[in-house]
CHARMM-style PDB file with segment names, atoms N, HN, CA, C and O in Angstrom:
ATOM      1  N   MET     1     -13.210  -8.945  -2.880  1.00  0.00      PROA
ATOM      2  CA  MET     1     -12.868  -7.826  -2.029  1.00  0.00      PROA
ATOM      3  C   MET     1     -13.611  -6.582  -2.502  1.00  0.00      PROA
ATOM      4  O   MET     1     -13.745  -6.333  -3.700  1.00  0.00      PROA
ATOM      5  N   ASP     2     -14.080  -5.824  -1.552  1.00  0.00      PROA
ATOM      6  HN  ASP     2     -13.971  -6.025  -0.579  1.00  0.00      PROA
ATOM      7  CA  ASP     2     -14.794  -4.603  -1.883  1.00  0.00      PROA
ATOM      8  C   ASP     2     -13.888  -3.380  -1.919  1.00  0.00      PROA
ATOM      9  O   ASP     2     -14.193  -2.400  -2.598  1.00  0.00      PROA
ATOM     10  N   SER     3     -12.782  -3.432  -1.196  1.00  0.00      PROA
ATOM     11  HN  SER     3     -12.534  -4.228  -0.644  1.00  0.00      PROA
ATOM     12  CA  SER     3     -11.929  -2.250  -1.114  1.00  0.00      PROA
ATOM     13  C   SER     3     -10.509  -2.652  -0.734  1.00  0.00      PROA
ATOM     14  O   SER     3     -10.239  -3.792  -0.355  1.00  0.00      PROA
ATOM     15  N   PHE     4      -9.619  -1.685  -0.847  1.00  0.00      PROA
ATOM     16  HN  PHE     4      -9.838  -0.759  -1.154  1.00  0.00      PROA
ATOM     17  CA  PHE     4      -8.245  -1.923  -0.423  1.00  0.00      PROA
ATOM     18  C   PHE     4      -8.193  -2.195   1.076  1.00  0.00      PROA
ATOM     19  O   PHE     4      -7.392  -3.013   1.528  1.00  0.00      PROA
ATOM     20  N   ALA     5      -9.037  -1.519   1.847  1.00  0.00      PROA
ATOM     21  HN  ALA     5      -9.688  -0.855   1.480  1.00  0.00      PROA
ATOM     22  CA  ALA     5      -9.092  -1.776   3.291  1.00  0.00      PROA
ATOM     23  C   ALA     5      -9.493  -3.220   3.556  1.00  0.00      PROA
ATOM     24  O   ALA     5      -8.934  -3.859   4.448  1.00  0.00      PROA
ATOM     25  N   ASP     6     -10.450  -3.745   2.798  1.00  0.00      PROA
ATOM     26  HN  ASP     6     -10.904  -3.226   2.074  1.00  0.00      PROA
ATOM     27  CA  ASP     6     -10.832  -5.155   2.951  1.00  0.00      PROA
ATOM     28  C   ASP     6      -9.665  -6.066   2.605  1.00  0.00      PROA
ATOM     29  O   ASP     6      -9.427  -7.065   3.283  1.00  0.00      PROA
ATOM     30  N   TRP     7      -8.938  -5.720   1.550  1.00  0.00      PROA
ATOM     31  HN  TRP     7      -9.131  -4.908   0.999  1.00  0.00      PROA
ATOM     32  CA  TRP     7      -7.780  -6.519   1.160  1.00  0.00      PROA
ATOM     33  C   TRP     7      -6.745  -6.521   2.285  1.00  0.00      PROA
ATOM     34  O   TRP     7      -6.193  -7.569   2.619  1.00  0.00      PROA
ATOM     35  N   LEU     8      -6.481  -5.352   2.869  1.00  0.00      PROA
ATOM     36  HN  LEU     8      -6.929  -4.500   2.597  1.00  0.00      PROA
ATOM     37  CA  LEU     8      -5.535  -5.286   3.985  1.00  0.00      PROA
ATOM     38  C   LEU     8      -6.004  -6.145   5.154  1.00  0.00      PROA
ATOM     39  O   LEU     8      -5.205  -6.853   5.766  1.00  0.00      PROA
ATOM     40  N   ARG     9      -7.290  -6.085   5.464  1.00  0.00      PROA
ATOM     41  HN  ARG     9      -7.939  -5.510   4.967  1.00  0.00      PROA
ATOM     42  CA  ARG     9      -7.830  -6.877   6.578  1.00  0.00      PROA
ATOM     43  C   ARG     9      -7.689  -8.377   6.335  1.00  0.00      PROA
ATOM     44  O   ARG     9      -7.606  -9.155   7.286  1.00  0.00      PROA
ATOM     45  N   SER    10      -7.662  -8.783   5.078  1.00  0.00      PROA
ATOM     46  HN  SER    10      -7.730  -8.151   4.306  1.00  0.00      PROA
ATOM     47  CA  SER    10      -7.574 -10.213   4.766  1.00  0.00      PROA
ATOM     48  C   SER    10      -6.136 -10.734   4.798  1.00  0.00      PROA
ATOM     49  O   SER    10      -5.918 -11.938   4.671  1.00  0.00      PROA
ATOM     50  N   ARG    11      -5.158  -9.849   4.965  1.00  0.00      PROA
ATOM     51  HN  ARG    11      -5.335  -8.870   5.068  1.00  0.00      PROA
ATOM     52  CA  ARG    11      -3.752 -10.263   5.020  1.00  0.00      PROA
ATOM     53  C   ARG    11      -3.443 -10.841   6.391  1.00  0.00      PROA
ATOM     54  O   ARG    11      -3.980 -10.395   7.405  1.00  0.00      PROA
ATOM     55  N   ASP    12      -2.559 -11.853   6.407  1.00  0.00      PROA
ATOM     56  HN  ASP    12      -2.123 -12.215   5.584  1.00  0.00      PROA
ATOM     57  CA  ASP    12      -2.100 -12.344   7.704  1.00  0.00      PROA
ATOM     58  C   ASP    12      -0.985 -11.417   8.202  1.00  0.00      PROA
ATOM     59  O   ASP    12      -0.580 -10.494   7.496  1.00  0.00      PROA
ATOM     60  N   ASP    13      -0.499 -11.664   9.401  1.00  0.00      PROA
ATOM     61  HN  ASP    13      -0.828 -12.415   9.975  1.00  0.00      PROA
ATOM     62  CA  ASP    13       0.493 -10.769  10.009  1.00  0.00      PROA
ATOM     63  C   ASP    13       1.743 -10.621   9.158  1.00  0.00      PROA
ATOM     64  O   ASP    13       2.252  -9.513   8.991  1.00  0.00      PROA
ATOM     65  N   ASP    14       2.247 -11.732   8.614  1.00  0.00      PROA
ATOM     66  HN  ASP    14       1.833 -12.633   8.749  1.00  0.00      PROA
ATOM     67  CA  ASP    14       3.465 -11.661   7.804  1.00  0.00      PROA
ATOM     68  C   ASP    14       3.242 -10.854   6.531  1.00  0.00      PROA
ATOM     69  O   ASP    14       4.113 -10.083   6.127  1.00  0.00      PROA
ATOM     70  N   GLU    15       2.093 -11.021   5.901  1.00  0.00      PROA
ATOM     71  HN  GLU    15       1.386 -11.647   6.229  1.00  0.00      PROA
ATOM     72  CA  GLU    15       1.796 -10.268   4.680  1.00  0.00      PROA
ATOM     73  C   GLU    15       1.638  -8.782   4.978  1.00  0.00      PROA
ATOM     74  O   GLU    15       2.123  -7.939   4.222  1.00  0.00      PROA
ATOM     75  N   LEU    16       0.971  -8.464   6.061  1.00  0.00      PROA
ATOM     76  HN  LEU    16       0.578  -9.148   6.675  1.00  0.00      PROA
ATOM     77  CA  LEU    16       0.808  -7.062   6.435  1.00  0.00      PROA
ATOM     78  C   LEU    16       2.155  -6.446   6.794  1.00  0.00      PROA
ATOM     79  O   LEU    16       2.426  -5.294   6.455  1.00  0.00      PROA
ATOM     80  N   ARG    17       2.990  -7.206   7.473  1.00  0.00      PROA
ATOM     81  HN  ARG    17       2.770  -8.142   7.748  1.00  0.00      PROA
ATOM     82  CA  ARG    17       4.341  -6.741   7.803  1.00  0.00      PROA
ATOM     83  C   ARG    17       5.120  -6.431   6.526  1.00  0.00      PROA
ATOM     84  O   ARG    17       5.842  -5.435   6.468  1.00  0.00      PROA
ATOM     85  N   ALA    18       4.978  -7.278   5.504  1.00  0.00      PROA
ATOM     86  HN  ALA    18       4.392  -8.086   5.551  1.00  0.00      PROA
ATOM     87  CA  ALA    18       5.671  -7.057   4.232  1.00  0.00      PROA
ATOM     88  C   ALA    18       5.172  -5.791   3.537  1.00  0.00      PROA
ATOM     89  O   ALA    18       5.965  -5.037   2.974  1.00  0.00      PROA
ATOM     90  N   VAL    19       3.874  -5.561   3.576  1.00  0.00      PROA
ATOM     91  HN  VAL    19       3.229  -6.174   4.034  1.00  0.00      PROA
ATOM     92  CA  VAL    19       3.317  -4.333   2.992  1.00  0.00      PROA
ATOM     93  C   VAL    19       3.917  -3.118   3.690  1.00  0.00      PROA
ATOM     94  O   VAL    19       4.349  -2.169   3.035  1.00  0.00      PROA
ATOM     95  N   LEU    20       3.944  -3.150   4.999  1.00  0.00      PROA
ATOM     96  HN  LEU    20       3.594  -3.921   5.531  1.00  0.00      PROA
ATOM     97  CA  LEU    20       4.452  -2.007   5.759  1.00  0.00      PROA
ATOM     98  C   LEU    20       5.958  -1.839   5.603  1.00  0.00      PROA
ATOM     99  O   LEU    20       6.461  -0.716   5.639  1.00  0.00      PROA
ATOM    100  N   ALA    21       6.680  -2.936   5.432  1.00  0.00      PROA
ATOM    101  HN  ALA    21       6.272  -3.848   5.403  1.00  0.00      PROA
ATOM    102  CA  ALA    21       8.121  -2.842   5.198  1.00  0.00      PROA
ATOM    103  C   ALA    21       8.400  -2.203   3.840  1.00  0.00      PROA
ATOM    104  O   ALA    21       9.365  -1.456   3.683  1.00  0.00      PROA
ATOM    105  N   ALA    22       7.552  -2.503   2.867  1.00  0.00      PROA
ATOM    106  HN  ALA    22       6.768  -3.111   2.995  1.00  0.00      PROA
ATOM    107  CA  ALA    22       7.724  -1.935   1.533  1.00  0.00      PROA
ATOM    108  C   ALA    22       7.286  -0.474   1.464  1.00  0.00      PROA
ATOM    109  O   ALA    22       7.750   0.274   0.605  1.00  0.00      PROA
ATOM    110  N   ARG    23       6.403  -0.072   2.359  1.00  0.00      PROA
ATOM    111  HN  ARG    23       6.026  -0.681   3.057  1.00  0.00      PROA
ATOM    112  CA  ARG    23       5.833   1.286   2.339  1.00  0.00      PROA
ATOM    113  C   ARG    23       5.915   1.921   3.729  1.00  0.00      PROA
ATOM    114  O   ARG    23       4.881   2.266   4.300  1.00  0.00      PROA
ATOM    115  N   PRO    24       7.121   2.084   4.287  1.00  0.00      PROA
ATOM    116  CA  PRO    24       7.251   2.574   5.665  1.00  0.00      PROA
ATOM    117  C   PRO    24       6.666   3.967   5.888  1.00  0.00      PROA
ATOM    118  O   PRO    24       6.328   4.316   7.019  1.00  0.00      PROA
ATOM    119  N   GLU    25       6.542   4.763   4.836  1.00  0.00      PROA
ATOM    120  HN  GLU    25       6.816   4.479   3.917  1.00  0.00      PROA
ATOM    121  CA  GLU    25       5.976   6.105   5.005  1.00  0.00      PROA
ATOM    122  C   GLU    25       4.503   6.071   5.395  1.00  0.00      PROA
ATOM    123  O   GLU    25       3.955   7.079   5.844  1.00  0.00      PROA
ATOM    124  N   LEU    26       3.862   4.925   5.229  1.00  0.00      PROA
ATOM    125  HN  LEU    26       4.307   4.106   4.865  1.00  0.00      PROA
ATOM    126  CA  LEU    26       2.438   4.817   5.553  1.00  0.00      PROA
ATOM    127  C   LEU    26       2.166   4.703   7.050  1.00  0.00      PROA
ATOM    128  O   LEU    26       1.025   4.864   7.484  1.00  0.00      PROA
ATOM    129  N   VAL    27       3.189   4.429   7.833  1.00  0.00      PROA
ATOM    130  HN  VAL    27       4.115   4.297   7.481  1.00  0.00      PROA
ATOM    131  CA  VAL    27       2.947   4.183   9.261  1.00  0.00      PROA
ATOM    132  C   VAL    27       3.401   5.323  10.176  1.00  0.00      PROA
ATOM    133  O   VAL    27       3.396   5.176  11.399  1.00  0.00      PROA
ATOM    134  N   ALA    28       3.791   6.450   9.591  1.00  0.00      PROA
ATOM    135  HN  ALA    28       3.795   6.570   8.599  1.00  0.00      PROA
ATOM    136  CA  ALA    28       4.188   7.588  10.414  1.00  0.00      PROA
ATOM    137  C   ALA    28       3.413   8.817   9.969  1.00  0.00      PROA
ATOM    138  O   ALA    28       3.614   9.296   8.853  1.00  0.00      PROA
ATOM    139  N   PRO    29       2.548   9.330  10.800  1.00  0.00      PROA
ATOM    140  CA  PRO    29       2.161   8.836  12.117  1.00  0.00      PROA
ATOM    141  C   PRO    29       1.335   7.554  12.017  1.00  0.00      PROA
ATOM    142  O   PRO    29       0.757   7.242  10.976  1.00  0.00      PROA
ATOM    143  N   VAL    30       1.299   6.840  13.107  1.00  0.00      PROA
ATOM    144  HN  VAL    30       1.768   7.094  13.952  1.00  0.00      PROA
ATOM    145  CA  VAL    30       0.594   5.558  13.138  1.00  0.00      PROA
ATOM    146  C   VAL    30      -0.881   5.780  12.796  1.00  0.00      PROA
ATOM    147  O   VAL    30      -1.554   6.586  13.438  1.00  0.00      PROA
ATOM    148  N   PRO    31      -1.387   5.059  11.779  1.00  0.00      PROA
ATOM    149  CA  PRO    31      -2.806   5.204  11.440  1.00  0.00      PROA
ATOM    150  C   PRO    31      -3.693   4.596  12.524  1.00  0.00      PROA
ATOM    151  O   PRO    31      -3.282   3.670  13.222  1.00  0.00      PROA
ATOM    152  N   ALA    32      -4.893   5.113  12.658  1.00  0.00      PROA
ATOM    153  HN  ALA    32      -5.227   5.866  12.090  1.00  0.00      PROA
ATOM    154  CA  ALA    32      -5.821   4.640  13.694  1.00  0.00      PROA
ATOM    155  C   ALA    32      -6.260   3.203  13.462  1.00  0.00      PROA
ATOM    156  O   ALA    32      -6.487   2.457  14.414  1.00  0.00      PROA
ATOM    157  N   ASP    33      -6.379   2.814  12.196  1.00  0.00      PROA
ATOM    158  HN  ASP    33      -6.194   3.421  11.422  1.00  0.00      PROA
ATOM    159  CA  ASP    33      -6.841   1.464  11.867  1.00  0.00      PROA
ATOM    160  C   ASP    33      -6.498   1.171  10.409  1.00  0.00      PROA
ATOM    161  O   ASP    33      -5.889   1.997   9.731  1.00  0.00      PROA
ATOM    162  N   LEU    34      -6.892  -0.009   9.930  1.00  0.00      PROA
ATOM    163  HN  LEU    34      -7.388  -0.681  10.481  1.00  0.00      PROA
ATOM    164  CA  LEU    34      -6.556  -0.386   8.560  1.00  0.00      PROA
ATOM    165  C   LEU    34      -7.321   0.435   7.529  1.00  0.00      PROA
ATOM    166  O   LEU    34      -6.845   0.609   6.407  1.00  0.00      PROA
ATOM    167  N   THR    35      -8.482   0.934   7.883  1.00  0.00      PROA
ATOM    168  HN  THR    35      -8.869   0.793   8.794  1.00  0.00      PROA
ATOM    169  CA  THR    35      -9.203   1.820   6.964  1.00  0.00      PROA
ATOM    170  C   THR    35      -8.417   3.108   6.759  1.00  0.00      PROA
ATOM    171  O   THR    35      -8.306   3.597   5.634  1.00  0.00      PROA
ATOM    172  N   ALA    36      -7.875   3.656   7.832  1.00  0.00      PROA
ATOM    173  HN  ALA    36      -7.965   3.259   8.745  1.00  0.00      PROA
ATOM    174  CA  ALA    36      -7.052   4.863   7.728  1.00  0.00      PROA
ATOM    175  C   ALA    36      -5.770   4.579   6.958  1.00  0.00      PROA
ATOM    176  O   ALA    36      -5.326   5.412   6.168  1.00  0.00      PROA
ATOM    177  N   LEU    37      -5.174   3.419   7.177  1.00  0.00      PROA
ATOM    178  HN  LEU    37      -5.534   2.742   7.819  1.00  0.00      PROA
ATOM    179  CA  LEU    37      -3.976   3.035   6.435  1.00  0.00      PROA
ATOM    180  C   LEU    37      -4.285   2.935   4.948  1.00  0.00      PROA
ATOM    181  O   LEU    37      -3.517   3.430   4.124  1.00  0.00      PROA
ATOM    182  N   ALA    38      -5.391   2.305   4.595  1.00  0.00      PROA
ATOM    183  HN  ALA    38      -6.015   1.902   5.264  1.00  0.00      PROA
ATOM    184  CA  ALA    38      -5.783   2.170   3.193  1.00  0.00      PROA
ATOM    185  C   ALA    38      -6.029   3.534   2.562  1.00  0.00      PROA
ATOM    186  O   ALA    38      -5.615   3.780   1.429  1.00  0.00      PROA
ATOM    187  N   ALA    39      -6.699   4.414   3.286  1.00  0.00      PROA
ATOM    188  HN  ALA    39      -7.035   4.214   4.206  1.00  0.00      PROA
ATOM    189  CA  ALA    39      -6.960   5.757   2.761  1.00  0.00      PROA
ATOM    190  C   ALA    39      -5.653   6.504   2.522  1.00  0.00      PROA
ATOM    191  O   ALA    39      -5.498   7.181   1.506  1.00  0.00      PROA
ATOM    192  N   ARG    40      -4.724   6.384   3.447  1.00  0.00      PROA
ATOM    193  HN  ARG    40      -4.849   5.834   4.273  1.00  0.00      PROA
ATOM    194  CA  ARG    40      -3.422   7.041   3.300  1.00  0.00      PROA
ATOM    195  C   ARG    40      -2.670   6.478   2.096  1.00  0.00      PROA
ATOM    196  O   ARG    40      -2.052   7.231   1.344  1.00  0.00      PROA
ATOM    197  N   ALA    41      -2.720   5.173   1.912  1.00  0.00      PROA
ATOM    198  HN  ALA    41      -3.223   4.561   2.523  1.00  0.00      PROA
ATOM    199  CA  ALA    41      -2.012   4.530   0.807  1.00  0.00      PROA
ATOM    200  C   ALA    41      -2.615   4.881  -0.546  1.00  0.00      PROA
ATOM    201  O   ALA    41      -1.934   4.789  -1.568  1.00  0.00      PROA
ATOM    202  N   ALA    42      -3.873   5.280  -0.565  1.00  0.00      PROA
ATOM    203  HN  ALA    42      -4.426   5.354   0.265  1.00  0.00      PROA
ATOM    204  CA  ALA    42      -4.570   5.548  -1.819  1.00  0.00      PROA
ATOM    205  C   ALA    42      -4.541   7.016  -2.236  1.00  0.00      PROA
ATOM    206  O   ALA    42      -5.103   7.370  -3.272  1.00  0.00      PROA
ATOM    207  N   THR    43      -3.902   7.867  -1.454  1.00  0.00      PROA
ATOM    208  HN  THR    43      -3.445   7.579  -0.612  1.00  0.00      PROA
ATOM    209  CA  THR    43      -3.832   9.267  -1.862  1.00  0.00      PROA
ATOM    210  C   THR    43      -2.973   9.380  -3.120  1.00  0.00      PROA
ATOM    211  O   THR    43      -2.075   8.563  -3.322  1.00  0.00      PROA
ATOM    212  N   PRO    44      -3.228  10.367  -3.960  1.00  0.00      PROA
ATOM    213  CA  PRO    44      -2.402  10.520  -5.166  1.00  0.00      PROA
ATOM    214  C   PRO    44      -0.904  10.608  -4.861  1.00  0.00      PROA
ATOM    215  O   PRO    44      -0.092  10.037  -5.588  1.00  0.00      PROA
ATOM    216  N   ALA    45      -0.540  11.307  -3.808  1.00  0.00      PROA
ATOM    217  HN  ALA    45      -1.200  11.771  -3.217  1.00  0.00      PROA
ATOM    218  CA  ALA    45       0.882  11.429  -3.462  1.00  0.00      PROA
ATOM    219  C   ALA    45       1.480  10.080  -3.077  1.00  0.00      PROA
ATOM    220  O   ALA    45       2.600   9.764  -3.477  1.00  0.00      PROA
ATOM    221  N   ALA    46       0.748   9.286  -2.306  1.00  0.00      PROA
ATOM    222  HN  ALA    46      -0.162   9.542  -1.980  1.00  0.00      PROA
ATOM    223  CA  ALA    46       1.253   7.976  -1.888  1.00  0.00      PROA
ATOM    224  C   ALA    46       1.370   7.028  -3.069  1.00  0.00      PROA
ATOM    225  O   ALA    46       2.342   6.279  -3.172  1.00  0.00      PROA
ATOM    226  N   VAL    47       0.396   7.056  -3.953  1.00  0.00      PROA
ATOM    227  HN  VAL    47      -0.393   7.664  -3.870  1.00  0.00      PROA
ATOM    228  CA  VAL    47       0.452   6.202  -5.150  1.00  0.00      PROA
ATOM    229  C   VAL    47       1.627   6.619  -6.020  1.00  0.00      PROA
ATOM    230  O   VAL    47       2.341   5.767  -6.549  1.00  0.00      PROA
ATOM    231  N   SER    48       1.831   7.910  -6.172  1.00  0.00      PROA
ATOM    232  HN  SER    48       1.251   8.602  -5.742  1.00  0.00      PROA
ATOM    233  CA  SER    48       2.953   8.404  -6.966  1.00  0.00      PROA
ATOM    234  C   SER    48       4.286   7.952  -6.385  1.00  0.00      PROA
ATOM    235  O   SER    48       5.177   7.538  -7.126  1.00  0.00      PROA
ATOM    236  N   ARG    49       4.429   8.030  -5.060  1.00  0.00      PROA
ATOM    237  HN  ARG    49       3.704   8.366  -4.459  1.00  0.00      PROA
ATOM    238  CA  ARG    49       5.673   7.573  -4.416  1.00  0.00      PROA
ATOM    239  C   ARG    49       5.885   6.082  -4.647  1.00  0.00      PROA
ATOM    240  O   ARG    49       7.009   5.646  -4.895  1.00  0.00      PROA
ATOM    241  N   ALA    50       4.822   5.304  -4.569  1.00  0.00      PROA
ATOM    242  HN  ALA    50       3.909   5.658  -4.367  1.00  0.00      PROA
ATOM    243  CA  ALA    50       4.944   3.862  -4.788  1.00  0.00      PROA
ATOM    244  C   ALA    50       5.341   3.572  -6.229  1.00  0.00      PROA
ATOM    245  O   ALA    50       6.203   2.729  -6.475  1.00  0.00      PROA
ATOM    246  N   LEU    51       4.726   4.256  -7.177  1.00  0.00      PROA
ATOM    247  HN  LEU    51       4.026   4.941  -6.977  1.00  0.00      PROA
ATOM    248  CA  LEU    51       5.060   4.043  -8.587  1.00  0.00      PROA
ATOM    249  C   LEU    51       6.490   4.463  -8.894  1.00  0.00      PROA
ATOM    250  O   LEU    51       7.154   3.839  -9.721  1.00  0.00      PROA
ATOM    251  N   ASP    52       6.972   5.514  -8.238  1.00  0.00      PROA
ATOM    252  HN  ASP    52       6.433   6.022  -7.566  1.00  0.00      PROA
ATOM    253  CA  ASP    52       8.350   5.975  -8.449  1.00  0.00      PROA
ATOM    254  C   ASP    52       9.376   4.917  -8.064  1.00  0.00      PROA
ATOM    255  O   ASP    52      10.499   4.936  -8.568  1.00  0.00      PROA
ATOM    256  N   ARG    53       9.010   3.999  -7.184  1.00  0.00      PROA
ATOM    257  HN  ARG    53       8.097   3.982  -6.775  1.00  0.00      PROA
ATOM    258  CA  ARG    53       9.939   2.957  -6.729  1.00  0.00      PROA
ATOM    259  C   ARG    53      10.008   1.764  -7.680  1.00  0.00      PROA
ATOM    260  O   ARG    53      10.902   0.926  -7.556  1.00  0.00      PROA
ATOM    261  N   LEU    54       9.077   1.680  -8.622  1.00  0.00      PROA
ATOM    262  HN  LEU    54       8.351   2.360  -8.722  1.00  0.00      PROA
ATOM    263  CA  LEU    54       9.017   0.517  -9.501  1.00  0.00      PROA
ATOM    264  C   LEU    54      10.006   0.644 -10.647  1.00  0.00      PROA
ATOM    265  O   LEU    54      10.289   1.741 -11.130  1.00  0.00      PROA
ATOM    266  N   ASP    55      10.531  -0.517 -11.077  1.00  0.00      PROA
ATOM    267  HN  ASP    55      10.301  -1.407 -10.685  1.00  0.00      PROA
ATOM    268  CA  ASP    55      11.418  -0.519 -12.231  1.00  0.00      PROA
ATOM    269  C   ASP    55      10.587  -0.606 -13.516  1.00  0.00      PROA
ATOM    270  O   ASP    55       9.363  -0.737 -13.471  1.00  0.00      PROA
ATOM    271  N   ALA    56      11.272  -0.530 -14.658  1.00  0.00      PROA
ATOM    272  HN  ALA    56      12.266  -0.424 -14.694  1.00  0.00      PROA
ATOM    273  CA  ALA    56      10.583  -0.508 -15.950  1.00  0.00      PROA
ATOM    274  C   ALA    56       9.753  -1.768 -16.177  1.00  0.00      PROA
ATOM    275  O   ALA    56       8.652  -1.692 -16.723  1.00  0.00      PROA
ATOM    276  N   PHE    57      10.267  -2.918 -15.767  1.00  0.00      PROA
ATOM    277  HN  PHE    57      11.161  -2.980 -15.324  1.00  0.00      PROA
ATOM    278  CA  PHE    57       9.518  -4.163 -15.959  1.00  0.00      PROA
ATOM    279  C   PHE    57       8.216  -4.144 -15.163  1.00  0.00      PROA
ATOM    280  O   PHE    57       7.159  -4.485 -15.696  1.00  0.00      PROA
ATOM    281  N   ALA    58       8.282  -3.752 -13.903  1.00  0.00      PROA
ATOM    282  HN  ALA    58       9.140  -3.475 -13.470  1.00  0.00      PROA
ATOM    283  CA  ALA    58       7.076  -3.705 -13.073  1.00  0.00      PROA
ATOM    284  C   ALA    58       6.063  -2.717 -13.640  1.00  0.00      PROA
ATOM    285  O   ALA    58       4.862  -2.986 -13.630  1.00  0.00      PROA
ATOM    286  N   LEU    59       6.536  -1.582 -14.131  1.00  0.00      PROA
ATOM    287  HN  LEU    59       7.512  -1.363 -14.139  1.00  0.00      PROA
ATOM    288  CA  LEU    59       5.625  -0.609 -14.735  1.00  0.00      PROA
ATOM    289  C   LEU    59       4.982  -1.169 -15.998  1.00  0.00      PROA
ATOM    290  O   LEU    59       3.805  -0.922 -16.260  1.00  0.00      PROA
ATOM    291  N   ALA    60       5.754  -1.925 -16.784  1.00  0.00      PROA
ATOM    292  HN  ALA    60       6.711  -2.125 -16.572  1.00  0.00      PROA
ATOM    293  CA  ALA    60       5.203  -2.537 -17.998  1.00  0.00      PROA
ATOM    294  C   ALA    60       4.131  -3.562 -17.652  1.00  0.00      PROA
ATOM    295  O   ALA    60       3.113  -3.653 -18.337  1.00  0.00      PROA
ATOM    296  N   VAL    61       4.355  -4.328 -16.597  1.00  0.00      PROA
ATOM    297  HN  VAL    61       5.183  -4.254 -16.040  1.00  0.00      PROA
ATOM    298  CA  VAL    61       3.353  -5.308 -16.163  1.00  0.00      PROA
ATOM    299  C   VAL    61       2.070  -4.588 -15.760  1.00  0.00      PROA
ATOM    300  O   VAL    61       0.977  -5.013 -16.134  1.00  0.00      PROA
ATOM    301  N   LEU    62       2.193  -3.515 -15.011  1.00  0.00      PROA
ATOM    302  HN  LEU    62       3.081  -3.170 -14.707  1.00  0.00      PROA
ATOM    303  CA  LEU    62       1.013  -2.756 -14.596  1.00  0.00      PROA
ATOM    304  C   LEU    62       0.287  -2.137 -15.782  1.00  0.00      PROA
ATOM    305  O   LEU    62      -0.940  -2.038 -15.785  1.00  0.00      PROA
ATOM    306  N   ALA    63       1.042  -1.726 -16.777  1.00  0.00      PROA
ATOM    307  HN  ALA    63       2.039  -1.806 -16.775  1.00  0.00      PROA
ATOM    308  CA  ALA    63       0.440  -1.098 -17.958  1.00  0.00      PROA
ATOM    309  C   ALA    63      -0.324  -2.113 -18.802  1.00  0.00      PROA
ATOM    310  O   ALA    63      -1.162  -1.756 -19.630  1.00  0.00      PROA
ATOM    311  N   GLY    64      -0.012  -3.386 -18.569  1.00  0.00      PROA
ATOM    312  HN  GLY    64       0.669  -3.676 -17.896  1.00  0.00      PROA
ATOM    313  CA  GLY    64      -0.760  -4.444 -19.245  1.00  0.00      PROA
ATOM    314  C   GLY    64      -0.198  -4.803 -20.560  1.00  0.00      PROA
ATOM    315  OT1 GLY    64      -0.730  -5.680 -21.239  1.00  0.00      PROA
TER     316      GLY     64
END
């Protein structure tokens, strides 16, 4: 994969639905396309909101 947008494009409908269910703030207002959705998800504020939802174990896994 070259980018997060490419990763999103490679998801099937159920996987994309799960991403959007986990991150409902990404779809209001409705993004024009998956590139816009990926850009919105990658903003510092959006990443911070996503990290705030993780528990200590998930954060430890990400920290490596």
